Backbone as a chain_set.jsonl record, in Angstrom:
{"seq": "XXXXXXXXXXXXXXXXXXXXXXXXXXXXXXXXXXXXXXXXXXXXXXXXXXXXXXXXXXXXXXXXXXXXXXXXXXXXXXXXXXXXXXXXXXXXXXXXXXXXXXXXXXXXXXXXXXXXXXXXXXXXXXXXXXXXXXXXXXXXXXXXXXXXXXXXXXXXXXXXXXXXXXXXXXXXXXXXXXXXXXXXXXXXXXXXXXXXXXXXXXXXXXXXXXX", "coords": {"N": [[-78.037, -99.42, 25.966], [-75.752, -99.685, 23.235], [-77.07, -99.059, 20.102], [-76.558, -100.874, 16.53], [-76.865, -99.084, 13.45], [-77.865, -100.622, 11.09], [-78.849, -99.801, 8.226], [-77.942, -97.486, 8.267], [-75.154, -97.514, 7.901], [-74.726, -99.049, 5.588], [-75.873, -97.291, 3.748], [-74.0, -94.951, 4.181], [-72.047, -96.475, 3.189], [-72.611, -96.4, 0.468], [-72.844, -94.173, -0.677], [-70.108, -93.252, -0.077], [-69.609, -94.761, -1.941], [-70.402, -93.771, -4.339], [-69.6, -91.479, -4.535], [-66.681, -91.67, -4.958], [-66.782, -92.816, -7.265], [-67.878, -90.757, -8.769], [-65.313, -89.163, -8.676], [-63.989, -90.552, -10.742], [-62.366, -90.225, -13.547], [-61.964, -89.696, -17.498], [-59.98, -90.224, -20.077], [-59.325, -90.026, -23.731], [-56.832, -91.188, -25.777], [-54.893, -90.428, -28.594], [-52.837, -91.98, -31.439], [-49.232, -91.184, -30.782], [-47.288, -91.962, -32.887], [-47.344, -94.045, -35.267], [-46.801, -97.427, -37.029], [-46.52, -100.577, -39.36], [-44.452, -103.01, -39.386], [-41.722, -105.203, -40.977], [-41.498, -108.27, -40.282], [-39.097, -111.135, -40.167], [-38.143, -111.087, -42.634], [-35.832, -111.24, -45.53], [-32.705, -110.342, -45.469], [-30.839, -108.8, -48.137], [-30.241, -107.256, -51.002], [-32.247, -106.556, -51.71], [-33.434, -105.011, -49.9], [-34.417, -102.404, -49.053], [-36.723, -102.163, -51.446], [-38.052, -104.743, -50.49], [-38.797, -104.871, -47.688], [-39.931, -102.489, -46.659], [-41.566, -99.926, -44.19], [-44.56, -100.117, -43.35], [-46.338, -97.207, -42.989], [-49.264, -96.263, -43.281], [-52.575, -95.692, -44.426], [-53.839, -98.057, -42.89], [-52.763, -100.862, -40.858], [-51.051, -103.651, -40.89], [-51.401, -106.702, -40.171], [-49.51, -110.142, -39.878], [-48.816, -112.481, -41.964], [-47.441, -111.992, -45.195], [-46.472, -113.503, -47.464], [-43.422, -112.716, -48.343], [-42.866, -111.962, -45.716], [-43.411, -111.219, -42.379], [-46.145, -109.565, -40.911], [-45.784, -106.628, -37.678], [-47.147, -104.281, -35.822], [-46.557, -101.229, -34.902], [-47.58, -99.112, -31.988], [-47.509, -95.791, -30.223], [-48.225, -94.067, -27.44], [-48.863, -90.662, -26.299], [-48.465, -89.847, -23.071], [-49.294, -87.387, -21.942], [-51.816, -85.829, -21.388], [-52.698, -87.024, -19.023], [-52.685, -86.302, -16.067], [-50.097, -85.182, -12.981], [-49.86, -87.384, -10.46], [-51.919, -89.082, -10.966], [-53.952, -91.992, -11.037], [-54.034, -95.031, -12.421], [-57.022, -96.401, -13.491], [-57.857, -98.527, -15.359], [-57.229, -99.023, -18.346], [-57.297, -99.38, -21.753], [-56.341, -100.609, -24.904], [-57.422, -100.088, -28.203], [-58.592, -101.206, -31.414], [-59.694, -101.02, -34.653], [-61.666, -103.285, -36.543], [-62.872, -104.294, -39.518], [-63.333, -106.25, -41.558], [-61.304, -106.423, -43.45], [-57.802, -107.51, -44.541], [-54.6, -108.43, -44.811], [-52.391, -108.559, -47.167], [-50.073, -110.021, -49.832], [-47.919, -107.526, -51.511], [-47.935, -104.69, -51.041], [-50.867, -104.513, -50.758], [-54.243, -105.594, -50.024], [-56.857, -107.398, -49.021], [-59.897, -109.282, -48.48], [-60.628, -110.72, -45.186], [-60.722, -113.978, -44.531], [-59.988, -115.694, -42.449], [-61.461, -117.715, -39.873], [-60.956, -116.638, -37.26], [-58.842, -114.666, -35.137], [-55.981, -114.386, -32.976], [-54.932, -112.125, -31.239], [-51.928, -110.34, -29.948], [-50.056, -108.044, -27.617], [-47.779, -106.697, -26.715], [-44.933, -104.975, -25.015], [-43.225, -102.623, -26.017], [-39.313, -102.334, -26.583], [-37.521, -100.755, -27.886], [-36.159, -97.457, -27.754], [-35.984, -95.772, -29.924], [-37.838, -95.485, -32.577], [-36.469, -95.606, -35.519], [-34.047, -96.36, -35.461], [-33.578, -98.791, -35.728], [-34.103, -101.956, -37.362], [-35.847, -103.978, -36.918], [-37.869, -104.078, -34.209], [-37.264, -104.715, -30.496], [-38.622, -106.466, -28.226], [-40.875, -107.165, -25.485], [-42.422, -109.982, -23.284], [-45.668, -110.857, -23.557], [-48.176, -109.161, -23.062], [-51.115, -108.424, -22.719], [-54.014, -109.889, -24.273], [-56.047, -109.971, -27.127], [-59.141, -111.807, -28.539], [-60.484, -112.059, -31.424], [-63.319, -112.791, -33.319], [-64.217, -113.215, -36.502], [-66.343, -114.013, -37.425], [-68.147, -112.109, -36.037], [-68.435, -109.789, -37.365], [-67.92, -106.775, -38.294], [-66.208, -104.626, -35.541], [-64.668, -103.335, -32.594], [-61.787, -104.261, -31.101], [-60.093, -105.114, -28.142], [-57.228, -104.315, -25.988], [-56.508, -105.254, -22.719], [-54.592, -103.03, -20.904], [-53.809, -102.269, -18.834], [-51.671, -102.442, -16.836], [-49.187, -101.79, -17.91], [-49.466, -99.438, -18.638], [-49.995, -98.152, -16.589], [-47.012, -98.759, -14.82], [-46.242, -97.394, -16.72], [-46.655, -94.254, -15.722], [-45.736, -94.123, -13.687], [-43.0, -94.191, -14.673], [-41.765, -95.969, -15.759], [-40.029, -96.513, -18.98], [-41.46, -95.148, -22.061], [-42.426, -96.689, -24.42], [-44.061, -97.433, -26.266], [-46.76, -99.72, -27.355], [-46.24, -103.458, -29.257], [-48.045, -105.153, -31.514], [-49.204, -108.576, -33.192], [-49.628, -111.687, -34.136], [-49.435, -114.278, -32.991], [-46.833, -116.172, -31.795], [-46.638, -118.881, -32.605], [-48.277, -119.028, -34.456], [-47.815, -117.3, -36.455], [-46.872, -116.652, -39.783], [-45.723, -116.861, -43.194], [-47.601, -117.331, -44.786], [-50.117, -116.276, -43.242], [-52.617, -114.626, -42.941], [-52.891, -111.361, -41.125], [-55.242, -109.183, -39.751], [-55.463, -106.023, -41.006], [-55.754, -103.562, -39.669], [-57.566, -100.13, -39.75], [-55.496, -97.081, -39.378], [-53.492, -94.142, -37.488], [-53.952, -92.332, -39.757], [-55.909, -93.191, -40.954], [-58.95, -92.464, -43.063], [-61.461, -92.479, -41.886], [-62.063, -90.949, -38.98], [-63.252, -91.917, -36.904], [-62.869, -94.627, -36.65], [-60.369, -94.659, -35.877], [-57.283, -96.143, -34.247], [-57.014, -95.97, -30.762], [-56.513, -95.073, -27.619], [-57.845, -95.425, -24.019], [-58.021, -94.296, -21.14], [-59.187, -94.586, -17.836], [-58.989, -93.112, -14.761], [-58.001, -91.819, -11.291], [-57.417, -89.173, -9.078], [-54.813, -89.018, -7.296]], "CA": [[-77.23, -100.406, 25.101], [-75.446, -99.085, 21.69], [-77.756, -99.579, 18.75], [-76.221, -100.309, 15.348], [-78.002, -98.633, 12.563], [-77.074, -101.082, 10.019], [-79.381, -99.793, 7.259], [-77.167, -96.457, 8.025], [-73.861, -98.291, 7.208], [-74.971, -99.832, 3.868], [-76.187, -96.112, 2.726], [-72.985, -94.547, 4.435], [-70.908, -96.968, 2.084], [-73.036, -96.502, -0.754], [-72.705, -92.886, -0.475], [-68.866, -93.156, -0.14], [-68.781, -95.5, -3.39], [-70.761, -92.867, -5.501], [-68.713, -89.802, -4.557], [-65.93, -91.972, -5.1], [-67.087, -92.904, -8.822], [-67.663, -89.335, -9.389], [-64.386, -88.625, -9.255], [-63.204, -91.458, -12.119], [-62.152, -89.203, -15.001], [-61.424, -91.079, -18.418], [-59.123, -89.525, -21.408], [-59.175, -90.55, -25.153], [-55.681, -90.652, -26.188], [-54.588, -90.853, -30.215], [-51.311, -92.708, -31.44], [-48.578, -90.16, -31.778], [-46.953, -93.018, -33.767], [-47.887, -96.231, -35.627], [-46.354, -98.137, -38.481], [-46.536, -101.552, -39.079], [-42.782, -103.387, -39.509], [-41.501, -106.138, -41.573], [-40.191, -108.811, -39.77], [-38.775, -112.418, -40.883], [-37.758, -110.424, -43.945], [-34.266, -111.773, -45.348], [-31.816, -109.8, -45.919], [-30.394, -109.246, -49.283], [-29.631, -106.191, -52.41], [-33.698, -105.326, -51.975], [-34.045, -104.699, -48.138], [-35.269, -101.349, -49.372], [-38.031, -102.28, -51.683], [-39.556, -105.326, -50.077], [-38.594, -104.673, -46.345], [-40.508, -101.187, -46.115], [-42.294, -100.124, -43.328], [-45.609, -99.563, -43.574], [-46.649, -95.948, -42.71], [-49.934, -95.857, -44.855], [-53.653, -95.595, -43.449], [-53.775, -99.681, -42.223], [-51.932, -101.264, -40.296], [-51.049, -104.703, -41.553], [-50.743, -107.774, -39.261], [-50.081, -111.654, -40.452], [-48.177, -112.963, -43.581], [-47.975, -111.223, -46.721], [-45.834, -113.846, -48.465], [-42.284, -113.022, -48.189], [-42.485, -111.219, -44.456], [-44.903, -110.995, -41.81], [-46.379, -107.789, -40.146], [-46.329, -106.349, -36.572], [-47.833, -103.056, -36.071], [-46.678, -100.647, -33.624], [-48.217, -98.072, -31.71], [-46.902, -95.488, -29.316], [-49.386, -93.137, -26.819], [-47.881, -89.44, -25.053], [-49.636, -89.568, -21.717], [-49.307, -85.819, -21.437], [-52.885, -85.743, -21.102], [-52.702, -87.456, -17.479], [-52.076, -85.214, -14.929], [-49.331, -85.533, -12.156], [-50.268, -88.454, -9.493], [-53.221, -89.827, -11.685], [-53.825, -93.536, -10.449], [-54.506, -95.614, -13.344], [-58.13, -97.626, -12.915], [-58.11, -99.312, -16.38], [-56.22, -98.554, -19.848], [-57.645, -100.193, -23.089], [-55.902, -100.149, -26.374], [-58.495, -100.391, -29.229], [-58.311, -100.883, -32.985], [-61.028, -101.286, -35.407], [-61.801, -104.402, -37.18], [-63.852, -103.834, -40.816], [-63.273, -107.315, -42.251], [-59.913, -106.379, -44.153], [-56.466, -108.59, -44.427], [-52.979, -107.951, -44.8], [-52.035, -108.821, -48.578], [-49.007, -109.507, -50.253], [-47.2, -106.544, -52.723], [-48.742, -103.483, -50.816], [-52.202, -104.518, -50.669], [-55.569, -106.196, -48.869], [-58.026, -108.631, -48.885], [-61.389, -109.421, -47.662], [-60.395, -111.808, -44.255], [-61.06, -115.353, -44.971], [-60.058, -116.489, -41.752], [-62.671, -117.307, -38.941], [-61.001, -115.559, -35.826], [-57.559, -114.322, -34.84], [-55.583, -113.994, -31.484], [-53.534, -111.371, -31.259], [-51.0, -110.222, -28.589], [-49.952, -107.006, -27.414], [-45.829, -106.652, -26.593], [-44.406, -103.624, -24.52], [-41.789, -101.851, -26.997], [-38.636, -101.678, -25.411], [-36.723, -99.87, -28.678], [-37.069, -96.113, -27.977], [-35.997, -94.641, -31.152], [-38.281, -96.833, -33.893], [-36.328, -95.355, -36.583], [-33.218, -97.066, -35.704], [-33.909, -100.525, -35.622], [-34.957, -102.744, -38.339], [-37.007, -104.835, -36.227], [-38.094, -103.702, -32.792], [-37.16, -105.129, -29.337], [-40.272, -106.214, -27.153], [-41.19, -108.334, -24.251], [-43.412, -110.254, -23.133], [-46.704, -110.084, -24.419], [-49.159, -108.133, -21.361], [-52.709, -108.281, -23.142], [-54.483, -110.788, -25.594], [-57.398, -110.043, -27.804], [-59.923, -112.792, -29.147], [-61.316, -111.585, -32.694], [-64.016, -113.594, -34.073], [-64.615, -112.678, -38.161], [-68.254, -114.244, -37.554], [-69.307, -111.158, -35.193], [-68.54, -108.846, -38.267], [-66.636, -105.269, -37.777], [-66.203, -104.174, -34.389], [-63.662, -102.836, -32.226], [-60.591, -105.648, -30.541], [-59.978, -104.1, -27.144], [-56.764, -105.035, -24.649], [-56.402, -104.797, -21.636], [-53.361, -102.914, -21.104], [-53.633, -101.22, -17.001], [-50.682, -102.85, -15.833], [-48.361, -101.105, -18.278], [-49.915, -97.958, -18.964], [-49.972, -97.982, -14.698], [-45.593, -98.379, -15.274], [-45.488, -95.918, -17.499], [-47.215, -93.325, -15.337], [-44.603, -94.354, -12.405], [-41.541, -93.55, -14.575], [-40.913, -97.091, -16.742], [-40.019, -95.762, -20.433], [-43.107, -95.665, -22.818], [-42.245, -96.857, -25.846], [-44.954, -97.683, -27.133], [-47.052, -101.724, -27.945], [-46.347, -103.91, -30.581], [-49.029, -106.083, -31.646], [-48.706, -109.336, -33.658], [-50.138, -112.476, -34.176], [-48.833, -115.415, -31.697], [-45.475, -117.17, -32.413], [-46.877, -120.303, -33.291], [-49.235, -119.155, -36.178], [-46.798, -116.151, -37.437], [-46.008, -117.203, -40.767], [-45.924, -116.012, -44.08], [-48.823, -117.83, -45.151], [-51.061, -116.396, -42.919], [-52.64, -113.257, -43.414], [-53.99, -111.129, -39.902], [-56.603, -108.171, -40.124], [-55.391, -104.783, -41.339], [-56.467, -102.276, -38.855], [-57.38, -98.838, -40.015], [-54.426, -96.364, -38.576], [-54.038, -92.875, -37.321], [-54.02, -92.196, -40.639], [-57.37, -93.561, -42.158], [-59.617, -91.162, -43.686], [-62.762, -92.002, -41.385], [-61.287, -90.51, -38.241], [-63.853, -92.468, -35.992], [-61.929, -95.897, -36.409], [-58.635, -94.892, -36.075], [-56.415, -96.571, -32.662], [-57.143, -94.908, -29.693], [-55.977, -95.757, -25.795], [-59.103, -94.864, -23.256], [-57.723, -94.381, -19.715], [-60.115, -94.207, -16.484], [-58.046, -92.617, -13.843], [-58.353, -90.877, -10.09], [-56.128, -88.067, -8.898], [-54.853, -88.998, -5.478]], "C": [[-76.591, -99.28, 23.926], [-75.846, -100.027, 20.742], [-77.189, -99.339, 17.459], [-77.292, -99.883, 14.098], [-77.445, -99.354, 11.236], [-77.449, -100.526, 8.231], [-78.212, -98.031, 6.944], [-75.652, -96.43, 7.541], [-73.712, -98.239, 5.997], [-75.161, -98.593, 3.468], [-74.643, -95.48, 2.929], [-72.094, -94.948, 2.981], [-71.331, -96.755, 0.62], [-73.267, -95.022, -1.162], [-71.502, -92.183, -0.906], [-68.7, -93.88, -1.651], [-69.293, -94.45, -4.477], [-69.487, -91.41, -5.456], [-67.459, -90.162, -5.198], [-66.372, -92.481, -7.004], [-67.292, -91.393, -9.393], [-66.367, -88.491, -9.891], [-63.702, -89.354, -10.252], [-63.263, -90.673, -13.196], [-61.854, -90.16, -16.328], [-60.958, -89.959, -19.653], [-59.281, -90.348, -22.484], [-57.798, -90.075, -25.855], [-55.225, -91.129, -27.657], [-53.16, -90.842, -30.291], [-50.515, -91.264, -31.645], [-47.354, -90.516, -32.589], [-47.532, -93.914, -33.76], [-47.579, -96.357, -36.562], [-46.352, -99.552, -38.333], [-45.149, -101.918, -40.042], [-42.965, -104.694, -39.811], [-40.983, -106.965, -40.633], [-40.044, -110.268, -40.399], [-38.375, -111.848, -42.64], [-37.022, -110.283, -44.385], [-33.951, -110.647, -45.763], [-31.007, -109.573, -47.509], [-30.344, -107.208, -50.047], [-30.799, -105.262, -52.365], [-34.339, -104.899, -50.928], [-35.094, -103.854, -48.406], [-36.588, -101.251, -49.539], [-38.86, -103.507, -50.981], [-39.545, -105.306, -48.663], [-38.91, -103.294, -45.687], [-40.902, -101.049, -45.017], [-43.44, -99.995, -43.941], [-46.5, -98.228, -43.093], [-48.119, -95.348, -43.405], [-51.161, -95.963, -43.56], [-54.314, -96.801, -43.308], [-52.519, -99.887, -41.899], [-51.763, -102.485, -40.088], [-50.831, -105.714, -40.196], [-50.267, -108.742, -40.098], [-48.877, -111.091, -41.366], [-48.345, -112.059, -44.801], [-46.371, -111.719, -47.778], [-44.358, -114.136, -48.077], [-41.581, -112.152, -46.674], [-43.574, -111.166, -43.437], [-44.807, -109.366, -41.157], [-46.472, -108.067, -38.636], [-46.505, -105.03, -36.95], [-47.207, -102.354, -34.228], [-47.056, -99.642, -33.132], [-47.828, -96.903, -30.122], [-47.837, -94.592, -29.152], [-48.57, -92.02, -26.571], [-49.232, -89.646, -24.372], [-49.326, -88.41, -21.122], [-50.687, -85.559, -20.768], [-53.349, -86.196, -19.677], [-52.334, -86.808, -16.715], [-50.697, -85.726, -13.559], [-50.501, -86.622, -10.928], [-51.777, -88.911, -10.012], [-52.663, -91.61, -11.225], [-54.992, -94.009, -11.673], [-55.28, -96.598, -13.149], [-57.99, -98.867, -13.999], [-57.605, -98.616, -17.69], [-56.802, -99.865, -20.942], [-57.504, -99.757, -24.385], [-57.118, -100.9, -27.003], [-58.325, -99.753, -30.715], [-59.197, -101.464, -33.668], [-61.244, -102.278, -36.665], [-62.838, -104.106, -38.258], [-63.551, -105.014, -41.753], [-62.281, -107.066, -43.231], [-58.467, -106.549, -43.149], [-55.766, -108.013, -44.994], [-53.098, -108.859, -46.476], [-50.972, -108.589, -49.042], [-48.884, -107.875, -51.147], [-48.368, -105.078, -51.748], [-50.54, -103.557, -50.608], [-53.004, -105.192, -49.523], [-56.187, -106.547, -49.455], [-58.858, -109.007, -48.101], [-60.894, -110.241, -46.514], [-61.301, -112.855, -44.885], [-61.139, -116.033, -43.492], [-61.247, -116.794, -40.355], [-62.494, -116.785, -37.8], [-59.485, -115.772, -35.738], [-57.287, -114.023, -33.119], [-54.465, -113.322, -31.647], [-53.21, -110.777, -29.834], [-50.757, -108.884, -28.2], [-48.487, -107.152, -26.02], [-45.386, -105.123, -25.78], [-43.347, -103.825, -25.74], [-40.685, -101.741, -25.923], [-37.098, -101.086, -26.2], [-37.375, -98.067, -28.587], [-36.828, -95.197, -28.826], [-36.293, -95.769, -32.702], [-37.073, -96.512, -35.306], [-34.685, -96.154, -36.636], [-32.577, -98.031, -36.068], [-34.613, -100.883, -37.132], [-36.059, -103.163, -38.109], [-36.934, -104.195, -35.031], [-38.085, -104.804, -31.397], [-38.144, -105.029, -28.646], [-40.041, -107.156, -26.463], [-41.831, -108.915, -24.268], [-44.575, -110.21, -23.688], [-47.642, -110.04, -22.473], [-50.552, -108.095, -21.788], [-52.97, -109.09, -24.281], [-55.888, -110.181, -26.197], [-57.943, -111.185, -28.493], [-60.868, -112.092, -30.265], [-62.11, -112.798, -33.356], [-63.948, -112.934, -35.331], [-66.193, -112.509, -37.726], [-68.821, -113.091, -37.04], [-69.35, -109.797, -35.742], [-67.417, -107.482, -37.622], [-67.47, -104.622, -36.392], [-64.571, -103.89, -33.597], [-63.164, -103.803, -30.77], [-59.882, -104.468, -29.57], [-58.69, -105.164, -26.459], [-56.674, -104.554, -23.762], [-55.181, -104.318, -21.182], [-52.736, -101.884, -19.403], [-52.314, -101.272, -16.732], [-49.676, -101.753, -16.346], [-48.423, -99.951, -18.364], [-49.432, -97.507, -17.505], [-48.248, -97.648, -14.949], [-45.586, -97.307, -15.756], [-45.363, -94.721, -16.835], [-46.11, -93.125, -14.061], [-43.175, -94.005, -13.096], [-40.807, -95.009, -15.7], [-41.03, -96.443, -18.094], [-41.377, -95.871, -21.292], [-42.233, -95.148, -24.132], [-42.937, -97.546, -26.794], [-45.205, -99.385, -27.091], [-46.729, -101.785, -29.401], [-47.582, -105.046, -30.726], [-48.843, -106.972, -32.85], [-49.646, -110.523, -33.278], [-49.117, -113.552, -33.325], [-47.43, -116.409, -32.434], [-45.533, -118.136, -33.662], [-47.638, -120.256, -34.466], [-48.966, -118.241, -36.513], [-46.722, -116.82, -38.287], [-46.582, -116.078, -42.294], [-47.144, -116.228, -44.99], [-49.989, -117.533, -44.245], [-51.252, -115.09, -42.346], [-53.597, -112.812, -42.119], [-54.721, -109.976, -40.45], [-55.21, -107.006, -40.44], [-56.011, -103.617, -41.004], [-56.711, -101.134, -39.21], [-56.288, -97.687, -38.665], [-54.996, -94.82, -38.193], [-54.28, -91.948, -38.468], [-54.979, -92.035, -41.559], [-58.48, -92.575, -42.148], [-61.104, -90.919, -42.57], [-62.13, -91.714, -39.445], [-61.899, -91.981, -36.881], [-63.646, -93.979, -35.537], [-60.65, -96.117, -36.519], [-58.579, -95.544, -34.317], [-56.593, -95.428, -31.923], [-56.633, -96.07, -28.286], [-57.094, -95.085, -25.333], [-58.113, -95.595, -21.737], [-58.557, -94.073, -18.867], [-58.963, -93.983, -15.554], [-58.654, -91.967, -12.572], [-57.287, -90.347, -10.146], [-56.392, -88.513, -7.208], [-54.708, -87.634, -4.849]], "O": [[-77.022, -98.129, 23.856], [-75.436, -101.159, 20.482], [-77.124, -98.199, 16.999], [-78.396, -100.406, 13.95], [-76.703, -98.775, 10.443], [-76.71, -100.713, 7.264], [-77.852, -97.586, 5.854], [-75.103, -95.511, 6.933], [-72.87, -97.618, 5.348], [-74.469, -98.476, 2.458], [-73.969, -95.459, 1.899], [-71.654, -94.223, 2.088], [-70.541, -96.905, -0.312], [-74.005, -94.842, -2.131], [-71.416, -91.177, -1.611], [-67.776, -93.58, -2.407], [-68.597, -94.292, -5.48], [-68.849, -90.735, -6.264], [-66.952, -89.325, -5.946], [-65.582, -91.954, -7.787], [-66.799, -91.036, -10.463], [-66.209, -87.678, -10.801], [-62.713, -88.78, -10.709], [-64.346, -90.486, -13.752], [-61.525, -91.332, -16.142], [-61.649, -88.999, -19.993], [-59.393, -91.541, -22.202], [-57.611, -88.968, -26.361], [-55.22, -92.348, -27.825], [-52.38, -90.142, -29.645], [-50.917, -90.379, -32.4], [-46.524, -89.682, -32.949], [-48.107, -94.56, -32.884], [-47.922, -95.485, -37.361], [-46.184, -99.938, -37.176], [-44.833, -101.347, -41.086], [-43.858, -105.399, -39.34], [-39.987, -106.546, -40.042], [-40.935, -110.587, -41.187], [-38.47, -112.567, -43.635], [-36.666, -109.119, -44.199], [-34.73, -109.918, -46.377], [-30.553, -110.644, -47.911], [-30.432, -106.191, -49.359], [-30.853, -104.064, -52.646], [-35.5, -104.491, -50.891], [-36.284, -104.105, -48.214], [-37.446, -100.773, -48.798], [-40.082, -103.429, -50.858], [-40.557, -105.878, -48.257], [-38.451, -102.905, -44.613], [-40.728, -102.088, -44.38], [-43.408, -99.743, -45.145], [-47.641, -98.577, -42.789], [-48.175, -94.246, -43.951], [-50.991, -96.178, -42.36], [-55.508, -96.737, -43.601], [-51.484, -99.397, -42.35], [-52.271, -102.831, -39.021], [-50.078, -105.366, -39.287], [-50.479, -108.454, -41.276], [-48.291, -110.017, -41.501], [-49.391, -111.538, -45.189], [-45.584, -111.029, -48.425], [-43.949, -115.216, -47.65], [-40.412, -111.818, -46.481], [-44.723, -111.054, -43.864], [-43.953, -108.493, -41.005], [-46.938, -109.1, -38.155], [-46.179, -104.569, -38.043], [-47.338, -102.737, -33.066], [-46.913, -98.768, -33.987], [-47.94, -97.411, -29.007], [-48.424, -94.131, -30.131], [-47.373, -92.306, -26.603], [-50.409, -89.646, -24.733], [-49.097, -88.337, -19.914], [-50.696, -85.087, -19.631], [-54.383, -85.708, -19.221], [-51.105, -86.763, -16.762], [-50.597, -86.946, -13.429], [-51.707, -86.447, -10.75], [-52.688, -89.025, -9.191], [-51.567, -92.164, -11.14], [-56.155, -93.655, -11.867], [-54.816, -97.658, -12.73], [-58.005, -100.034, -13.607], [-57.77, -97.398, -17.759], [-56.647, -101.074, -20.766], [-58.162, -98.892, -24.964], [-57.672, -101.917, -26.586], [-58.089, -98.618, -31.129], [-59.558, -102.569, -33.264], [-60.918, -101.871, -37.78], [-63.843, -103.576, -37.785], [-63.522, -104.661, -42.932], [-62.553, -107.786, -44.191], [-58.103, -106.182, -42.032], [-56.087, -107.073, -45.72], [-53.95, -109.721, -46.691], [-50.504, -107.451, -48.995], [-49.907, -107.212, -51.313], [-49.509, -104.793, -52.112], [-51.241, -102.585, -50.327], [-52.593, -105.337, -48.371], [-56.279, -106.132, -50.61], [-58.565, -109.084, -46.908], [-60.332, -111.067, -47.234], [-62.318, -112.671, -45.555], [-62.073, -116.785, -43.215], [-61.843, -115.791, -39.96], [-63.463, -116.409, -37.139], [-58.921, -116.788, -36.147], [-58.086, -113.596, -32.285], [-53.36, -113.688, -32.046], [-53.96, -110.73, -28.859], [-51.719, -108.291, -28.689], [-48.438, -107.581, -24.867], [-45.776, -104.124, -26.384], [-42.846, -104.844, -26.215], [-40.834, -101.287, -24.788], [-36.004, -100.953, -25.651], [-38.405, -97.564, -29.035], [-37.232, -94.038, -28.738], [-35.566, -96.421, -33.452], [-36.955, -97.457, -36.087], [-34.197, -96.484, -37.716], [-31.457, -98.198, -36.551], [-35.414, -100.219, -37.789], [-37.094, -102.946, -38.738], [-35.843, -103.696, -34.757], [-38.948, -105.681, -31.36], [-38.67, -103.961, -28.333], [-39.145, -107.974, -26.673], [-42.41, -108.872, -25.353], [-44.613, -109.327, -24.544], [-47.621, -110.612, -21.383], [-51.261, -107.582, -20.922], [-52.213, -109.025, -25.25], [-56.79, -109.99, -25.381], [-57.085, -111.703, -29.207], [-61.949, -111.609, -29.926], [-61.481, -113.712, -33.889], [-63.506, -111.794, -35.186], [-66.949, -111.538, -37.67], [-69.962, -112.842, -37.426], [-69.903, -108.839, -35.202], [-66.508, -107.427, -36.795], [-68.639, -104.292, -36.197], [-63.511, -104.261, -34.101], [-63.829, -104.017, -29.756], [-59.354, -103.406, -29.902], [-58.848, -106.379, -26.342], [-56.727, -103.325, -23.725], [-54.418, -105.26, -20.968], [-51.755, -101.206, -19.1], [-51.729, -100.242, -16.396], [-49.276, -100.89, -15.563], [-47.408, -99.282, -18.17], [-48.597, -96.62, -17.328], [-47.966, -96.486, -15.242], [-45.003, -96.315, -15.318], [-44.373, -94.015, -17.026], [-45.775, -92.025, -13.621], [-42.251, -93.603, -12.389], [-39.695, -95.02, -16.229], [-42.071, -95.844, -18.365], [-42.228, -96.728, -21.056], [-41.727, -94.129, -24.602], [-42.557, -98.095, -27.829], [-44.311, -100.207, -26.888], [-46.791, -100.968, -30.32], [-47.852, -105.735, -29.742], [-48.304, -106.361, -33.773], [-50.365, -110.446, -32.282], [-47.926, -113.265, -33.204], [-47.364, -117.125, -33.433], [-45.039, -118.264, -34.782], [-47.71, -121.141, -35.319], [-49.901, -117.787, -37.172], [-46.452, -117.966, -37.926], [-47.347, -115.121, -42.416], [-47.569, -115.397, -45.792], [-50.917, -118.341, -44.293], [-50.5, -114.498, -41.571], [-54.654, -113.386, -41.856], [-54.776, -109.859, -41.674], [-54.072, -107.281, -40.059], [-56.63, -102.84, -41.73], [-55.639, -100.585, -38.957], [-56.424, -97.643, -37.443], [-56.113, -94.329, -38.357], [-54.773, -90.844, -38.239], [-55.086, -91.27, -42.517], [-58.794, -91.958, -41.13], [-61.694, -89.856, -42.375], [-61.806, -92.751, -38.865], [-61.174, -92.725, -36.221], [-64.047, -94.487, -34.49], [-59.965, -97.05, -36.938], [-59.453, -95.463, -33.454], [-56.413, -94.254, -32.248], [-56.494, -97.285, -28.14], [-57.501, -94.157, -26.031], [-57.731, -96.725, -21.433], [-58.891, -92.906, -19.074], [-57.989, -94.731, -15.64], [-59.804, -91.546, -12.692], [-56.333, -90.651, -10.863], [-57.308, -88.465, -6.387], [-54.723, -87.514, -3.624]]}, "num_chains": 1, "name": "protein.A"}
């Protein structure tokens, strides 16, 4: 009679899973490009004065009196080797209680919470378009300001996986939802890739296996 060793089978699965976990690698990627872009900014003779792009140490979102801001971030994927199988990819920005304000300023946030969407960008050359074309939202983050300073994270696994497979990587566009984005609703002004404190700059973290 054949005897099945249940303990042996369970132990074998455990050893296999541990070995598999040991193969998981992780890489943190800094943006190659990040900038906030004005939307709903009316055309006029003073376009360049009012509707400038914000390539400063902050990535403002939301309303600023006469425009609304959306933040674009692009991450190079050269650090991922050919054949990498993406397990998880997370886009992270740091909230430090600072929000958007008119006239190139910032202010302390007074909203209790924010919902922020991540959209894939469909414009390859950002400098050629006043407003970037983007697709439907692929990830969402809920920021509760009562929790204080914190990392805000979007699960962008599927999108990064598509980029690895050859879909054009034109970056992400972060924005407040359409139904709450307006001139008088300020959103967070996250530290950008040029923020003095490097520990709170945006990052894309990817966990992957080599096939």
